Backbone atoms as SQL, in Angstrom:
CREATE TABLE atoms (id INTEGER PRIMARY KEY, chain TEXT, resi INTEGER, resn TEXT, atom TEXT, x REAL, y REAL, z REAL);
INSERT INTO atoms VALUES
  (1, 'A', 1, 'MET', 'N', -6.980, 11.556, 2.383),
  (2, 'A', 1, 'MET', 'CA', -5.853, 10.550, 1.325),
  (3, 'A', 1, 'MET', 'C', -4.218, 10.411, 2.908),
  (4, 'A', 2, 'GLY', 'N', -4.048, 11.229, 3.126),
  (5, 'A', 2, 'GLY', 'CA', -3.067, 11.573, 4.020),
  (6, 'A', 2, 'GLY', 'C', -1.714, 11.533, 3.158),
  (7, 'A', 3, 'ASP', 'N', -1.192, 10.202, 3.633),
  (8, 'A', 3, 'ASP', 'CA', 0.299, 9.648, 2.918),
  (9, 'A', 3, 'ASP', 'C', -0.019, 8.567, 2.863),
  (10, 'A', 4, 'GLU', 'N', -1.245, 7.922, 1.923),
  (11, 'A', 4, 'GLU', 'CA', -1.205, 6.751, 0.998),
  (12, 'A', 4, 'GLU', 'C', -0.436, 6.786, 0.578),
  (13, 'A', 5, 'PRO', 'N', -0.278, 5.569, 0.328),
  (14, 'A', 5, 'PRO', 'CA', 0.360, 5.410, -1.618),
  (15, 'A', 5, 'PRO', 'C', -0.355, 5.552, -3.023),
  (16, 'A', 6, 'LEU', 'N', 0.142, 5.392, -3.551),
  (17, 'A', 6, 'LEU', 'CA', -0.501, 5.188, -4.947),
  (18, 'A', 6, 'LEU', 'C', -0.208, 3.442, -5.562),
  (19, 'A', 7, 'ILE', 'N', -0.992, 3.024, -6.047),
  (20, 'A', 7, 'ILE', 'CA', -1.126, 1.393, -6.229),
  (21, 'A', 7, 'ILE', 'C', -1.038, 2.184, -7.476),
  (22, 'A', 8, 'VAL', 'N', -0.141, 1.622, -8.588),
  (23, 'A', 8, 'VAL', 'CA', -0.114, 1.273, -9.632),
  (24, 'A', 8, 'VAL', 'C', -0.370, -0.280, -10.564),
  (25, 'A', 9, 'THR', 'N', -1.285, 0.115, -10.806),
  (26, 'A', 9, 'THR', 'CA', -2.419, -1.252, -11.811),
  (27, 'A', 9, 'THR', 'C', -2.010, -1.067, -13.738),
  (28, 'A', 10, 'ASP', 'N', -2.007, -2.031, -14.307),
  (29, 'A', 10, 'ASP', 'CA', -2.626, -1.738, -15.658),
  (30, 'A', 10, 'ASP', 'C', -3.854, -2.442, -15.687),
  (31, 'A', 11, 'ALA', 'N', -4.413, -2.045, -16.718),
  (32, 'A', 11, 'ALA', 'CA', -6.027, -2.292, -17.376),
  (33, 'A', 11, 'ALA', 'C', -6.860, -3.018, -17.152),
  (34, 'A', 12, 'ASP', 'N', -6.082, -4.353, -16.382),
  (35, 'A', 12, 'ASP', 'CA', -6.881, -6.078, -15.745),
  (36, 'A', 12, 'ASP', 'C', -6.666, -5.865, -14.604),
  (37, 'A', 13, 'ARG', 'N', -6.122, -4.471, -13.880),
  (38, 'A', 13, 'ARG', 'CA', -6.046, -4.350, -12.358),
  (39, 'A', 13, 'ARG', 'C', -5.059, -5.397, -11.779),
  (40, 'A', 14, 'ILE', 'N', -3.847, -5.655, -12.493),
  (41, 'A', 14, 'ILE', 'CA', -2.644, -6.389, -12.180),
  (42, 'A', 14, 'ILE', 'C', -1.946, -5.320, -11.655),
  (43, 'A', 15, 'VAL', 'N', -1.606, -5.988, -10.404),
  (44, 'A', 15, 'VAL', 'CA', -0.432, -4.158, -9.650),
  (45, 'A', 15, 'VAL', 'C', 1.028, -4.781, -10.546),
  (46, 'A', 16, 'LEU', 'N', 1.262, -3.703, -10.264),
  (47, 'A', 16, 'LEU', 'CA', 2.237, -3.638, -11.260),
  (48, 'A', 16, 'LEU', 'C', 4.028, -3.153, -9.987),
  (49, 'A', 17, 'GLY', 'N', 3.404, -2.058, -8.879),
  (50, 'A', 17, 'GLY', 'CA', 3.866, -1.058, -8.074),
  (51, 'A', 17, 'GLY', 'C', 3.055, -0.378, -7.365),
  (52, 'A', 18, 'LEU', 'N', 3.474, 0.404, -6.751),
  (53, 'A', 18, 'LEU', 'CA', 3.462, 1.305, -5.177),
  (54, 'A', 18, 'LEU', 'C', 4.318, 2.077, -5.461),
  (55, 'A', 19, 'VAL', 'N', 3.613, 4.009, -5.447),
  (56, 'A', 19, 'VAL', 'CA', 4.105, 5.092, -5.231),
  (57, 'A', 19, 'VAL', 'C', 3.924, 5.527, -4.249),
  (58, 'A', 20, 'GLY', 'N', 5.441, 6.092, -3.702),
  (59, 'A', 20, 'GLY', 'CA', 4.711, 6.939, -2.087),
  (60, 'A', 20, 'GLY', 'C', 4.583, 8.476, -2.156),
  (61, 'A', 21, 'ARG', 'N', 3.421, 9.088, -2.103),
  (62, 'A', 21, 'ARG', 'CA', 3.182, 10.168, -2.013),
  (63, 'A', 21, 'ARG', 'C', 4.690, 11.405, -1.792),
  (64, 'A', 22, 'ASP', 'N', 5.801, 10.429, -1.116),
  (65, 'A', 22, 'ASP', 'CA', 7.202, 11.655, -1.310),
  (66, 'A', 22, 'ASP', 'C', 7.817, 11.644, -2.669),
  (67, 'A', 23, 'ALA', 'N', 7.523, 10.464, -3.036),
  (68, 'A', 23, 'ALA', 'CA', 7.984, 10.572, -4.965),
  (69, 'A', 23, 'ALA', 'C', 7.314, 11.279, -5.948),
  (70, 'A', 24, 'LEU', 'N', 6.219, 11.352, -5.604),
  (71, 'A', 24, 'LEU', 'CA', 5.055, 12.361, -6.240),
  (72, 'A', 24, 'LEU', 'C', 6.305, 14.257, -5.992),
  (73, 'A', 25, 'THR', 'N', 7.703, 14.559, -5.185),
  (74, 'A', 25, 'THR', 'CA', 7.463, 15.434, -5.385),
  (75, 'A', 25, 'THR', 'C', 8.437, 16.168, -5.556),
  (76, 'A', 26, 'SER', 'N', 8.997, 14.507, -6.217),
  (77, 'A', 26, 'SER', 'CA', 10.286, 15.054, -7.212),
  (78, 'A', 26, 'SER', 'C', 10.537, 15.230, -8.488),
  (79, 'A', 27, 'ASP', 'N', 11.075, 15.713, -9.138),
  (80, 'A', 27, 'ASP', 'CA', 10.518, 15.995, -10.667),
  (81, 'A', 27, 'ASP', 'C', 9.542, 15.492, -11.682),
  (82, 'A', 28, 'PRO', 'N', 8.668, 16.611, -12.049),
  (83, 'A', 28, 'PRO', 'CA', 7.659, 15.777, -12.495),
  (84, 'A', 28, 'PRO', 'C', 8.045, 15.690, -14.064),
  (85, 'A', 29, 'THR', 'N', 8.909, 15.392, -14.294),
  (86, 'A', 29, 'THR', 'CA', 8.903, 15.115, -15.713),
  (87, 'A', 29, 'THR', 'C', 9.482, 13.723, -15.681),
  (88, 'A', 30, 'THR', 'N', 9.768, 13.255, -14.349),
  (89, 'A', 30, 'THR', 'CA', 10.816, 11.600, -14.112),
  (90, 'A', 30, 'THR', 'C', 9.066, 11.189, -14.584),
  (91, 'A', 31, 'PRO', 'N', 9.253, 9.633, -15.375),
  (92, 'A', 31, 'PRO', 'CA', 8.333, 8.683, -15.377),
  (93, 'A', 31, 'PRO', 'C', 8.239, 8.017, -14.017),
  (94, 'A', 32, 'VAL', 'N', 6.803, 7.249, -13.882),
  (95, 'A', 32, 'VAL', 'CA', 6.240, 7.092, -12.542),
  (96, 'A', 32, 'VAL', 'C', 7.181, 5.341, -12.389),
  (97, 'A', 33, 'GLU', 'N', 7.291, 4.836, -13.800),
  (98, 'A', 33, 'GLU', 'CA', 8.251, 2.839, -13.544),
  (99, 'A', 33, 'GLU', 'C', 9.433, 3.529, -12.807),
  (100, 'A', 34, 'GLN', 'N', 9.955, 4.825, -12.895),
  (101, 'A', 34, 'GLN', 'CA', 11.347, 5.311, -12.083),
  (102, 'A', 34, 'GLN', 'C', 11.230, 5.206, -10.804),
  (103, 'A', 35, 'VAL', 'N', 10.403, 6.128, -10.137),
  (104, 'A', 35, 'VAL', 'CA', 10.406, 6.230, -8.564),
  (105, 'A', 35, 'VAL', 'C', 8.817, 5.304, -8.096),
  (106, 'A', 36, 'MET', 'N', 8.696, 4.025, -8.604),
  (107, 'A', 36, 'MET', 'CA', 7.832, 3.155, -7.582),
  (108, 'A', 36, 'MET', 'C', 8.525, 1.654, -7.418),
  (109, 'A', 37, 'ASP', 'N', 8.046, 1.389, -6.271),
  (110, 'A', 37, 'ASP', 'CA', 8.891, 0.231, -5.544),
  (111, 'A', 37, 'ASP', 'C', 7.789, -1.196, -6.464),
  (112, 'A', 38, 'SER', 'N', 8.396, -1.889, -7.539),
  (113, 'A', 38, 'SER', 'CA', 7.895, -2.912, -8.417),
  (114, 'A', 38, 'SER', 'C', 8.246, -4.213, -7.585),
  (115, 'A', 39, 'ALA', 'N', 8.221, -4.255, -6.261),
  (116, 'A', 39, 'ALA', 'CA', 8.079, -5.361, -5.398),
  (117, 'A', 39, 'ALA', 'C', 7.743, -4.888, -3.662),
  (118, 'A', 40, 'PRO', 'N', 6.006, -4.473, -3.811),
  (119, 'A', 40, 'PRO', 'CA', 5.940, -4.140, -2.809),
  (120, 'A', 40, 'PRO', 'C', 5.051, -5.600, -1.955),
  (121, 'A', 41, 'VAL', 'N', 5.455, -5.141, -0.446),
  (122, 'A', 41, 'VAL', 'CA', 4.782, -6.036, -0.389),
  (123, 'A', 41, 'VAL', 'C', 3.155, -6.211, -0.029),
  (124, 'A', 42, 'THR', 'N', 2.957, -7.739, -0.655),
  (125, 'A', 42, 'THR', 'CA', 1.274, -8.377, -0.160),
  (126, 'A', 42, 'THR', 'C', 0.883, -8.890, 0.146),
  (127, 'A', 43, 'PHE', 'N', -0.498, -9.197, 0.274),
  (128, 'A', 43, 'PHE', 'CA', -1.187, -10.332, 1.379),
  (129, 'A', 43, 'PHE', 'C', -2.014, -10.831, 0.417),
  (130, 'A', 44, 'ARG', 'N', -2.459, -12.217, 0.600),
  (131, 'A', 44, 'ARG', 'CA', -3.445, -12.922, -0.150),
  (132, 'A', 44, 'ARG', 'C', -5.338, -12.119, 0.832),
  (133, 'A', 45, 'PRO', 'N', -6.250, -12.417, 0.641),
  (134, 'A', 45, 'PRO', 'CA', -7.430, -12.124, 1.041),
  (135, 'A', 45, 'PRO', 'C', -7.849, -12.516, 1.967),
  (136, 'A', 46, 'ASN', 'N', -6.536, -14.416, 2.595),
  (137, 'A', 46, 'ASN', 'CA', -7.123, -15.182, 3.565),
  (138, 'A', 46, 'ASN', 'C', -6.103, -14.979, 4.510),
  (139, 'A', 47, 'VAL', 'N', -5.302, -14.003, 4.240),
  (140, 'A', 47, 'VAL', 'CA', -4.242, -13.741, 5.615),
  (141, 'A', 47, 'VAL', 'C', -4.819, -13.448, 7.046),
  (142, 'A', 48, 'ARG', 'N', -4.637, -13.923, 8.205),
  (143, 'A', 48, 'ARG', 'CA', -5.343, -13.792, 9.228),
  (144, 'A', 48, 'ARG', 'C', -4.753, -12.671, 9.730),
  (145, 'A', 49, 'ALA', 'N', -6.128, -11.528, 9.812),
  (146, 'A', 49, 'ALA', 'CA', -6.157, -10.273, 10.365),
  (147, 'A', 49, 'ALA', 'C', -4.344, -10.374, 11.630),
  (148, 'A', 50, 'GLY', 'N', -4.340, -11.067, 12.273),
  (149, 'A', 50, 'GLY', 'CA', -4.007, -11.044, 13.256),
  (150, 'A', 50, 'GLY', 'C', -2.665, -11.331, 13.146),
  (151, 'A', 51, 'ASP', 'N', -2.136, -11.198, 12.200),
  (152, 'A', 51, 'ASP', 'CA', -0.513, -11.724, 11.646),
  (153, 'A', 51, 'ASP', 'C', 0.149, -10.558, 11.441),
  (154, 'A', 52, 'VAL', 'N', -0.765, -9.095, 11.062),
  (155, 'A', 52, 'VAL', 'CA', -0.560, -8.286, 9.812),
  (156, 'A', 52, 'VAL', 'C', 0.395, -7.214, 10.808),
  (157, 'A', 53, 'PRO', 'N', -0.370, -6.904, 12.284),
  (158, 'A', 53, 'PRO', 'CA', 0.919, -5.983, 12.878),
  (159, 'A', 53, 'PRO', 'C', 1.807, -6.778, 13.344),
  (160, 'A', 54, 'ASP', 'N', 2.296, -7.508, 13.847),
  (161, 'A', 54, 'ASP', 'CA', 3.621, -8.183, 13.678),
  (162, 'A', 54, 'ASP', 'C', 4.228, -8.589, 12.638),
  (163, 'A', 55, 'TYR', 'N', 3.481, -9.066, 11.374),
  (164, 'A', 55, 'TYR', 'CA', 5.241, -8.135, 9.963),
  (165, 'A', 55, 'TYR', 'C', 5.449, -7.389, 9.852),
  (166, 'A', 56, 'PHE', 'N', 3.626, -5.928, 9.797),
  (167, 'A', 56, 'PHE', 'CA', 4.684, -4.631, 9.726),
  (168, 'A', 56, 'PHE', 'C', 5.489, -4.399, 10.384),
  (169, 'A', 57, 'LYS', 'N', 5.615, -4.433, 11.992),
  (170, 'A', 57, 'LYS', 'CA', 6.726, -4.368, 13.112),
  (171, 'A', 57, 'LYS', 'C', 7.821, -5.348, 12.478),
  (172, 'A', 58, 'LYS', 'N', 7.639, -6.484, 12.097),
  (173, 'A', 58, 'LYS', 'CA', 9.114, -7.034, 11.957),
  (174, 'A', 58, 'LYS', 'C', 9.664, -6.133, 10.971),
  (175, 'A', 59, 'GLN', 'N', 9.256, -6.327, 9.573),
  (176, 'A', 59, 'GLN', 'CA', 9.404, -5.767, 8.275),
  (177, 'A', 59, 'GLN', 'C', 9.577, -4.189, 8.407),
  (178, 'A', 60, 'GLY', 'N', 9.109, -3.499, 9.146),
  (179, 'A', 60, 'GLY', 'CA', 9.541, -1.767, 8.926),
  (180, 'A', 60, 'GLY', 'C', 8.364, -1.591, 8.436),
  (181, 'A', 61, 'VAL', 'N', 7.293, -1.712, 7.711),
  (182, 'A', 61, 'VAL', 'CA', 6.388, -1.218, 7.120),
  (183, 'A', 61, 'VAL', 'C', 5.670, -1.150, 7.239),
  (184, 'A', 62, 'ARG', 'N', 4.708, 0.061, 6.547),
  (185, 'A', 62, 'ARG', 'CA', 3.241, 0.682, 7.286),
  (186, 'A', 62, 'ARG', 'C', 2.093, 0.339, 6.191),
  (187, 'A', 63, 'TYR', 'N', 2.548, 0.044, 5.015),
  (188, 'A', 63, 'TYR', 'CA', 1.568, -0.234, 3.616),
  (189, 'A', 63, 'TYR', 'C', 1.735, -1.847, 3.485),
  (190, 'A', 64, 'ALA', 'N', 0.887, -2.583, 2.610),
  (191, 'A', 64, 'ALA', 'CA', 1.060, -3.726, 1.651),
  (192, 'A', 64, 'ALA', 'C', -0.080, -3.493, 1.099),
  (193, 'A', 65, 'ILE', 'N', -0.166, -4.466, -0.028),
  (194, 'A', 65, 'ILE', 'CA', -1.550, -4.495, -0.949),
  (195, 'A', 65, 'ILE', 'C', -1.887, -5.269, -0.908),
  (196, 'A', 66, 'VAL', 'N', -3.349, -5.836, -0.549),
  (197, 'A', 66, 'VAL', 'CA', -3.782, -6.959, -1.100),
  (198, 'A', 66, 'VAL', 'C', -4.446, -7.577, -2.865),
  (199, 'A', 67, 'THR', 'N', -3.202, -8.626, -2.762),
  (200, 'A', 67, 'THR', 'CA', -3.940, -9.314, -4.626),
  (201, 'A', 67, 'THR', 'C', -4.454, -10.738, -4.256),
  (202, 'A', 68, 'THR', 'N', -4.846, -10.366, -5.263),
  (203, 'A', 68, 'THR', 'CA', -5.446, -12.505, -5.591),
  (204, 'A', 68, 'THR', 'C', -4.074, -12.935, -5.634),
  (205, 'A', 69, 'SER', 'N', -3.805, -14.440, -6.080),
  (206, 'A', 69, 'SER', 'CA', -2.648, -15.194, -6.675),
  (207, 'A', 69, 'SER', 'C', -2.709, -14.826, -8.067),
  (208, 'A', 70, 'ASP', 'N', -3.282, -13.840, -8.582),
  (209, 'A', 70, 'ASP', 'CA', -3.440, -13.068, -9.559),
  (210, 'A', 70, 'ASP', 'C', -2.412, -12.201, -10.015),
  (211, 'A', 71, 'GLY', 'N', -2.488, -11.225, -8.909),
  (212, 'A', 71, 'GLY', 'CA', -2.202, -10.283, -8.756),
  (213, 'A', 71, 'GLY', 'C', -2.827, -9.307, -9.198),
  (214, 'A', 72, 'VAL', 'N', -3.961, -9.419, -9.040),
  (215, 'A', 72, 'VAL', 'CA', -5.099, -8.796, -9.335),
  (216, 'A', 72, 'VAL', 'C', -5.866, -8.041, -7.931),
  (217, 'A', 73, 'LEU', 'N', -5.819, -6.444, -7.416),
  (218, 'A', 73, 'LEU', 'CA', -5.578, -6.256, -6.828),
  (219, 'A', 73, 'LEU', 'C', -7.344, -5.914, -6.386),
  (220, 'A', 74, 'VAL', 'N', -6.554, -6.087, -4.948),
  (221, 'A', 74, 'VAL', 'CA', -8.155, -6.305, -4.120),
  (222, 'A', 74, 'VAL', 'C', -8.293, -4.643, -2.414),
  (223, 'A', 75, 'GLY', 'N', -7.026, -4.357, -2.535),
  (224, 'A', 75, 'GLY', 'CA', -7.463, -3.738, -1.521),
  (225, 'A', 75, 'GLY', 'C', -5.747, -2.956, -0.878),
  (226, 'A', 76, 'LEU', 'N', -5.842, -2.371, 0.028),
  (227, 'A', 76, 'LEU', 'CA', -4.612, -2.169, 0.988),
  (228, 'A', 76, 'LEU', 'C', -4.909, -2.036, 2.100),
  (229, 'A', 77, 'ILE', 'N', -3.703, -1.954, 2.756),
  (230, 'A', 77, 'ILE', 'CA', -4.241, -2.873, 4.795),
  (231, 'A', 77, 'ILE', 'C', -2.849, -1.767, 4.617),
  (232, 'A', 78, 'ARG', 'N', -3.260, -0.798, 5.751),
  (233, 'A', 78, 'ARG', 'CA', -1.807, 0.362, 6.017),
  (234, 'A', 78, 'ARG', 'C', -2.640, 0.276, 7.903),
  (235, 'A', 79, 'LEU', 'N', -1.016, 0.566, 8.729),
  (236, 'A', 79, 'LEU', 'CA', -0.678, 0.461, 9.570),
  (237, 'A', 79, 'LEU', 'C', -1.287, 1.644, 10.296),
  (238, 'A', 80, 'HIS', 'N', -2.225, 1.633, 11.311),
  (239, 'A', 80, 'HIS', 'CA', -2.585, 3.398, 11.930),
  (240, 'A', 80, 'HIS', 'C', -1.641, 3.337, 12.887),
  (241, 'A', 81, 'PRO', 'N', -1.070, 5.032, 12.671),
  (242, 'A', 81, 'PRO', 'CA', -0.188, 5.026, 14.217),
  (243, 'A', 81, 'PRO', 'C', -1.086, 5.090, 15.579),
  (244, 'A', 82, 'ALA', 'N', -0.143, 4.315, 16.685),
  (245, 'A', 82, 'ALA', 'CA', -0.466, 4.637, 18.145),
  (246, 'A', 82, 'ALA', 'C', -1.873, 4.956, 18.429),
  (247, 'A', 83, 'GLY', 'N', -2.696, 5.401, 19.499),
  (248, 'A', 83, 'GLY', 'CA', -3.637, 6.515, 19.678),
  (249, 'A', 83, 'GLY', 'C', -4.366, 6.468, 18.205),
  (250, 'A', 84, 'THR', 'N', -4.393, 6.266, 17.505),
  (251, 'A', 84, 'THR', 'CA', -5.850, 6.459, 16.317),
  (252, 'A', 84, 'THR', 'C', -6.861, 5.632, 16.622),
  (253, 'A', 85, 'ASP', 'N', -8.115, 6.233, 15.583),
  (254, 'A', 85, 'ASP', 'CA', -8.809, 5.093, 15.834),
  (255, 'A', 85, 'ASP', 'C', -8.955, 4.522, 14.901),
  (256, 'A', 86, 'ALA', 'N', -8.945, 2.972, 14.304),
  (257, 'A', 86, 'ALA', 'CA', -7.950, 2.737, 13.432),
  (258, 'A', 86, 'ALA', 'C', -9.584, 2.452, 12.892),
  (259, 'A', 87, 'GLY', 'N', -10.667, 1.897, 13.282),
  (260, 'A', 87, 'GLY', 'CA', -11.348, 1.604, 12.601),
  (261, 'A', 87, 'GLY', 'C', -12.982, 2.787, 12.044),
  (262, 'A', 88, 'ARG', 'N', -11.944, 4.037, 12.106),
  (263, 'A', 88, 'ARG', 'CA', -12.608, 5.511, 11.420),
  (264, 'A', 88, 'ARG', 'C', -11.724, 6.241, 10.524),
  (265, 'A', 89, 'ASP', 'N', -12.503, 6.724, 9.543),
  (266, 'A', 89, 'ASP', 'CA', -11.919, 6.867, 7.645),
  (267, 'A', 89, 'ASP', 'C', -10.616, 8.393, 8.477),
  (268, 'A', 90, 'GLN', 'N', -9.470, 8.395, 8.027),
  (269, 'A', 90, 'GLN', 'CA', -8.938, 9.700, 7.910),
  (270, 'A', 90, 'GLN', 'C', -9.243, 10.883, 7.737),
  (271, 'A', 91, 'THR', 'N', -10.106, 11.157, 6.706),
  (272, 'A', 91, 'THR', 'CA', -10.881, 12.315, 6.300),
  (273, 'A', 91, 'THR', 'C', -12.332, 12.717, 7.596),
  (274, 'A', 92, 'ASP', 'N', -12.528, 11.801, 8.484),
  (275, 'A', 92, 'ASP', 'CA', -13.679, 12.016, 9.428),
  (276, 'A', 92, 'ASP', 'C', -12.579, 13.452, 10.618),
  (277, 'A', 93, 'ARG', 'N', -11.210, 12.989, 10.407),
  (278, 'A', 93, 'ARG', 'CA', -10.440, 14.422, 11.182),
  (279, 'A', 93, 'ARG', 'C', -10.349, 15.385, 11.217);
């Protein structure tokens, strides 16, 4: 899993926010809603794959959530650091 963020959803898989792993090392009594990003970067499933790296670079982000137009979670896109095998699962290393 590495440093991947945690995606916060409601019972219907509607995305509510994103919590970075670093936020989880703060005071354990802090409510998640106080440490989550309630406006994370999102893409729709029909985004062109070639557009993603440029967007990430321009915006300085490493992750984006993929949702339907209704906000239902589809997945997570992450930027792989240069020199890594993007097609290989991080747990295989």
